[in-house]
C-alpha positions in Angstrom: 32.4 -104.8 -2.4 35.7 -105.7 -4.0 34.0 -106.0 -7.5 32.5 -102.5 -7.2 35.9 -101.0 -6.5 37.3 -102.8 -9.4 34.6 -101.3 -11.7 35.1 -97.8 -10.4 38.8 -98.1 -11.0 38.4 -99.3 -14.4 36.0 -96.5 -15.4 38.5 -93.9 -14.2 41.4 -95.5 -16.2 39.2 -95.3 -19.2 38.2 -91.6 -18.6 42.0 -90.7 -18.2 42.7 -92.6 -21.3 40.2 -90.8 -23.3 41.4 -87.5 -22.1 44.9 -88.4 -22.9 44.0 -89.5 -26.5 41.9 -86.4 -27.0 44.7 -84.1 -26.1 47.1 -86.1 -28.2 45.0 -86.4 -31.3 42.2 -83.7 -31.0 43.3 -81.1 -28.4 41.0 -78.4 -29.9 38.0 -80.4 -29.0 38.6 -80.1 -25.3 37.0 -77.4 -23.2 39.5 -74.5 -22.6 39.9 -75.5 -18.9 40.9 -79.0 -19.6 43.0 -77.9 -22.7 44.9 -75.7 -20.2 45.4 -78.5 -17.7 46.3 -81.5 -20.0 47.8 -79.8 -23.1 48.9 -76.1 -22.4 51.5 -76.2 -25.1 48.9 -76.8 -27.6 46.5 -73.9 -27.0 48.1 -71.6 -29.4 47.2 -74.1 -32.2 43.5 -73.3 -31.3 43.2 -69.5 -31.5 39.8 -69.2 -32.7 38.4 -71.4 -29.9 40.3 -69.8 -27.2 39.1 -66.1 -28.1 35.5 -67.3 -28.5 35.0 -69.3 -25.4 37.1 -67.3 -23.1 34.7 -65.3 -20.6 34.5 -61.5 -20.9 35.8 -59.5 -18.0 32.9 -57.9 -15.8 32.2 -54.2 -16.4 33.1 -51.7 -13.8 30.3 -50.8 -11.2 28.1 -47.8 -12.3 27.9 -44.8 -9.9 25.5 -41.9 -10.0 27.2 -38.5 -10.9 26.2 -35.0 -11.1 28.1 -32.2 -12.7 29.3 -29.4 -10.4 27.6 -26.3 -11.8 28.0 -22.5 -11.3 24.9 -21.0 -9.7 24.0 -18.2 -7.2 23.9 -18.9 -3.7 22.3 -16.9 -1.0 23.6 -17.2 2.5 20.6 -17.0 4.9 20.3 -17.2 8.6 17.1 -18.5 10.4 15.5 -16.3 13.0 12.3 -16.6 15.1 10.7 -14.4 17.7 7.7 -12.3 18.6 5.9 -9.6 16.7 6.0 -6.3 18.7 5.1 -2.7 18.2 8.0 -0.6 16.9 6.6 2.3 19.1 3.4 2.3 21.2 1.5 5.3 22.4 -0.3 4.7 25.8 -3.3 7.0 25.8 -5.0 7.7 29.2 -7.2 10.4 30.9 -5.5 13.6 32.0 -8.3 14.4 34.3 -9.8 12.8 37.3 -13.2 11.9 38.6 -15.2 12.1 35.4 -17.0 9.2 33.8 -16.9 8.0 30.1 -20.0 8.8 28.2 -18.9 8.1 24.6 -16.6 5.8 22.8 -15.4 6.6 19.3 -12.7 3.9 18.6 -12.4 0.2 18.7 -9.6 -2.4 18.6 -8.2 -2.5 15.0 -9.1 1.0 14.0 -6.7 3.3 12.2 -6.7 6.6 13.7 -5.3 10.0 13.0 -3.4 12.4 15.2 -5.8 14.5 17.2 -8.8 12.2 16.5 -11.2 11.9 19.4 -11.3 8.4 20.9 -13.7 9.0 23.8 -15.7 11.7 25.5 -16.0 12.3 29.4 -19.0 14.0 31.1 -18.5 17.5 31.3 -21.8 18.7 32.9 -19.8 19.8 36.1 -17.3 21.8 34.2 -19.9 23.5 32.1 -21.5 24.7 35.5 -18.2 26.0 36.6 -17.7 27.6 33.2 -21.2 29.4 33.5 -20.0 30.8 37.1 -16.8 32.0 35.7 -18.7 33.9 32.8 -20.8 35.6 35.6 -17.7 36.3 37.6 -16.0 37.8 34.6 -18.9 40.1 34.0 -19.0 41.1 37.6 -15.2 42.1 37.3 -15.9 44.0 34.1 -18.6 46.1 35.8 -16.3 46.6 38.9 -13.7 48.0 36.4 -16.0 50.4 34.8 -17.4 51.5 38.1 -13.9 52.2 39.3 -13.0 54.2 36.1 -16.3 56.4 36.9 -15.2 56.9 40.4 -11.8 57.9 39.4 -13.2 60.5 37.0 -15.4 62.0 39.8 -12.5 62.0 42.2 -10.2 63.7 39.5 -12.8 66.4 39.0 -13.4 66.8 42.8 -9.6 67.0 43.3 -9.2 69.6 40.5 -12.0 71.7 42.0 -10.6 71.6 45.6 -7.1 72.4 44.2 -8.5 75.5 42.4 -10.5 76.5 45.5 -7.5 76.1 47.9 -5.4 78.0 45.4 -7.6 80.9 45.3 -7.8 81.0 49.1 -4.0 81.2 49.4 -3.9 84.2 47.1 -6.4 86.0 49.0 -4.6 85.5 52.2 -5.7 86.1 55.7 -6.9 89.7 55.1 -9.8 88.5 53.1 -10.6 85.0 54.3 -10.3 83.5 57.8 -7.5 81.2 58.7 -10.2 78.4 59.3 -11.8 78.9 56.0 -8.3 78.5 54.3 -7.7 75.3 56.4 -11.1 74.0 55.3 -10.2 74.4 51.6 -6.9 72.5 52.2 -8.7 69.8 54.0 -11.2 69.5 51.1 -8.3 69.1 48.6 -6.6 66.5 50.7 -9.9 64.5 50.9 -10.3 64.8 47.1 -6.8 63.4 46.7 -7.3 60.5 48.9 -10.6 59.7 47.2 -8.7 59.7 43.9 -6.0 57.4 45.2 -8.9 55.0 46.6 -10.5 55.0 43.3 -7.3 54.1 41.4 -6.7 51.4 44.0 -10.3 50.1 43.4 -9.5 49.9 39.6 -6.5 47.8 40.3 -8.4 45.5 42.5 -11.1 45.2 39.8 -8.5 44.6 37.0 -6.7 41.9 39.0 -10.0 40.2 39.8 -10.7 40.2 36.0 -7.2 38.5 35.3 -7.9 36.0 37.9 -11.2 35.1 36.3 -9.5 34.9 32.9 -7.0 32.3 34.5 -9.8 30.4 36.0 -11.5 30.4 32.5 -8.3 29.3 31.0 -7.9 26.4 33.5 -11.6 25.4 33.0 -11.0 25.4 29.3 -8.1 23.1 29.6 -10.0 20.7 31.8 -13.0 21.0 29.2 -10.6 20.1 26.5 -9.3 17.1 28.3 -12.8 15.7 28.5 -12.1 14.7 24.8 -9.6 11.9 24.9 -7.6 12.3 21.6 -5.1 10.1 19.8 -1.6 11.9 20.3 -0.3 10.1 17.1 -1.6 8.4 13.9 -1.6 4.7 14.1 -3.4 1.4 14.8 -5.6 1.0 17.9 -4.5 -2.5 19.4 -6.2 -2.4 22.8 -9.1 -0.5 24.4 -9.7 -0.8 28.0 -12.0 2.2 28.2 -15.6 1.2 29.1 -18.8 3.4 29.2 -19.6 4.8 32.6 -16.1 4.1 34.1 -14.6 6.8 36.1 -11.3 7.7 34.9 -8.2 8.5 36.9 -4.9 10.3 35.7 -3.0 7.7 37.4 -5.0 4.6 36.2 -4.2 2.3 33.3 -4.2 3.4 29.8 -7.5 3.7 28.0 -6.2 3.0 24.5 -3.0 1.6 23.1 -1.9 2.8 19.7 0.8 1.5 17.5 2.5 4.6 16.1 2.1 4.7 12.3 1.0 0.9 12.6 4.7 -0.1 12.3 5.3 -3.7 13.5 8.8 -5.5 14.0 9.8 -9.0 14.6 11.9 -9.1 17.6 14.2 -12.1 17.4 16.7 -13.6 19.6 20.1 -14.3 17.8 23.1 -16.0 19.3 25.8 -13.8 20.2 28.4 -15.2 17.5 25.7 -14.5 14.9 25.1 -10.9 15.8 28.2 -9.7 14.0 26.9 -11.1 10.7 23.7 -8.9 10.7 23.6 -5.4 9.3 21.0 -2.9 9.1 19.0 -3.1 5.9 19.5 -6.7 5.1 16.4 -8.3 3.5 14.4 -10.8 5.3 11.6 -13.2 4.4 9.2 -13.9 7.2 6.5 -16.3 7.8 3.4 -15.3 10.0 1.0 -17.8 11.7 -2.0 -18.5 9.5 -0.8 -16.5 6.5 0.2 -18.5 3.4 2.3 -15.9 1.5 5.6 -14.7 3.1 6.1 -11.1 4.2 9.1 -9.2 3.2 10.9 -7.3 5.7 14.3 -5.6 6.6 16.8 -5.6 9.4 15.9 -2.1 11.3 17.9 -2.5 14.6 20.6 -4.7 16.2 20.9 -4.7 20.0 24.1 -3.6 21.4 23.6 -5.6 24.4 23.9 -9.5 25.0 21.8 -11.3 27.7 24.1 -12.7 30.2 22.1 -15.7 30.8 21.0 -16.6 27.3 24.1 -15.3 25.5 21.5 -13.9 22.8 20.9 -10.4 21.5 17.9 -8.8 20.0 17.4 -8.2 16.3 14.5 -6.0 15.2 13.2 -6.7 11.7 10.6 -4.3 10.2 7.5 -5.8 8.4 6.8 -4.6 5.0 3.1 -5.5 5.2 1.4 -5.5 8.7 -2.1 -6.3 7.4 -2.0 -9.8 8.9 0.3 -9.1 11.8 -0.8 -9.3 15.3 1.2 -8.1 18.3 2.3 -11.0 20.5 2.3 -13.8 17.7 5.1 -15.9 17.0 7.0 -15.5 13.7 9.9 -17.0 11.9 11.9 -16.3 8.7 15.4 -16.0 7.1 17.6 -13.1 6.9 19.5 -12.7 3.7 23.1 -12.2 4.7 24.9 -12.3 1.4 24.4 -13.3 -2.4 27.4 -14.7 -4.4 28.2 -17.0 -7.4 29.9 -20.2 -6.6 30.1 -24.0 -7.6 27.3 -26.3 -6.4 27.3 -30.1 -5.8 24.9 -32.5 -4.4 24.8 -32.3 -0.7 24.6 -36.0 -0.5 27.9 -36.2 -2.1 29.7 -34.5 0.9 31.4 -36.6 3.5 32.5 -35.0 6.8 35.1 -36.1 9.1 35.3 -33.6 11.9 36.3 -30.3 10.4 37.3 -31.8 7.1 35.0 -32.4 4.2 35.7 -34.6 1.2 33.8 -35.9 -1.9 34.6 -38.2 -4.9 35.0 -37.1 -8.4 35.0 -39.4 -11.5 37.7 -38.4 -13.9 38.7 -40.6 -16.9 36.8 -43.5 -15.3 38.5 -43.6 -12.0 37.5 -42.2 -8.7 39.4 -39.3 -7.2 39.2 -38.0 -3.5 39.0 -34.1 -3.1 39.3 -32.2 0.1 36.8 -29.4 -0.2 35.6 -26.3 1.7 31.7 -26.4 1.9 29.8 -23.2 2.1 26.1 -22.4 2.0 23.5 -25.2 1.7 20.4 -24.6 -0.3 18.1 -27.6 -0.4 19.9 -30.4 -2.0 22.8 -28.4 -3.2 25.9 -27.4 -1.3 28.4 -24.6 -2.2 31.9 -25.8 -2.9 34.2 -22.9 -2.2 37.3 -24.6 -3.3 38.4 -28.2 -4.4 36.0 -28.8 -7.3 35.7 -26.9 -10.6 32.6 -26.3 -12.5 31.8 -29.1 -15.1 33.4 -31.9 -13.1 31.5 -35.0 -12.3 30.8 -35.5 -8.7 29.8 -38.9 -7.3 26.2 -38.3 -5.9 25.5 -41.5 -4.1 27.2 -44.7 -3.0 30.4 -42.8 -2.1 30.9 -44.8 1.2 31.6 -47.9 -0.9 34.2 -46.4 -3.1 37.9 -46.0 -2.8 40.3 -43.5 -4.6 41.5 -45.1 -7.7 38.5 -47.4 -8.3 37.5 -47.9 -11.8 33.7 -47.0 -12.3 31.1 -46.2 -14.9 29.9 -42.6 -14.5 26.1 -42.5 -14.9 24.0 -39.3 -14.8 22.0 -39.4 -11.5 18.6 -39.3 -13.3 19.7 -42.2 -15.6 21.2 -44.2 -12.8 18.0 -43.8 -10.8 15.8 -44.8 -13.8 17.9 -47.9 -14.5 
């Protein structure tokens, strides 16, 4: 054991002696680390070796950057709701007790104003109309008869009046008093007959007017046996059935969307209602329809629901060919268009209400406080804090600090490397 320790000590002494000798007689042959430790005053005499063998400083880390670019931003607001008819006409029967004998419209049919949708049984009304025709003819005959009676009564009155006049001229010396009285009585009788004939004519004429009124009423009832569309539009529901007895107070037989106009009725939060304006364009998506449908804001409700704190917004559809009442639909309303500076949305760091991002300038990281705006896909609008053309750190911003030296790499190049 003692011999081993002596051997180790001897080897160490020899190694130290060798290093001392090398530092004294051939210092440039030593590695740079040993030269700096045992002969630092002779490092200057070995400049070539020091520059060649000294390790190079590591390059700064590479970060992905994207240029802030000026572009157009569209401020949109998402909406969703139910498709409803803008105006709906409820078509029902305006007569009671008649059965449906013909149907001329179905769900989905486009109809014109005044077009016949269904017909009711008019057999009973036709019979009443025939009775009325006979009554009118009787009234006309009664009128003619009364006029003839009047003519006869007028002639009789004239003869009696003349006869009584002659009797009065002759006086009692020629005609007896009784004869004169008879002539006077005959005149009064003729006058009464004429008055009665005039009254009969009035009654006959009144009866004729009454029959005319009955006919007008029957004609109205007959017209109502044809159930017609009050407006032009699209039939969305038909509850009428053949053989069913209609009632004026019953449910509507047909429902028609006036002019086929359909709206999206969306619920919007009360704080968003002030951002809407009539005429704003919208892009809507309907269930089962691949292409979007264009529309425009038509109506903004003046009332907010107390429970949900939302208001109604009506958006008129430009194309209703695939729209179905009651279906769900969603879309976006274009609130505004403006030019602005865009940056990657992944670059933005939020801390409460504050927003920050990093910009690489002259190889160093700078932190900027910014005001974000509209977000479109992977790009966010930067209203202030960054100018167009500046290099924005798109990724790994959480590992950086202001002032760090970095190598800016375009995002596509960094991703590929």
